N, C-alpha and C positions, 0 to 999 in steps of 0.2 A: 592757235597754231604755233607750231614750233618754228624758230627762224634760225636753223643750224646754217653754218658757214663751214668750208674748209680753211683750216688755218695750218700754217707751219711753224713748229713750236720745237725748239732743242731741249732736250730731255736726257739726264743720263741712261745708259743701257740697263742698269739696275732696276730703273723706275720703270721704263718699257716693260722689263721683265716682269716685275711686281703687278703691273697694270693688266699684263697679258694673264697671269696667274689669277688675279681677282674676277676677271672676266670670265674664267674657265671656272673657277670656283662657285660662282654666283649666277652662272648660265645668262651671262650678258651677251649681248651679239657680237661684240669687241672690244678691243682695250679703248676705244674712244668713249663707249659709254661708260666704263669703268671711270675714267677721268671726269666725265661730266658728272657723275655721282658724286665723286670726291669735291670738286668745285662747287656743285648746288650746296653740298653739307658745310662747306666751309662758308659759304655766302650766307647761310642762313642760321647756325648754330655757331659759328667761330667767334671769337672775339679778335677784331682785326689786328690790333696791338700783339697778343699772343701769336697770331699767325706771321705777322710779317717782322716783329721786332725779337722773337725768339730765335737764337742761331741754332739749327738743325743740321750740322753738314756732316752727313753720315759717311760721305767720302772723303772728307778732309784728313789730313796727315798731320 
């Protein structure tokens, strides 16, 4: 059984737009499902050090 909760998170506008695009492209019900897909992938396939120690600031100047 799924144990989904409602959560309030701050993300950048471009991140929200990307999630919306991915949801539409892959026929997902909504952007929150797209985010869950990304999170599940990070949890199972990702090296935590690579995920959290690599700086990827796409909006930094």
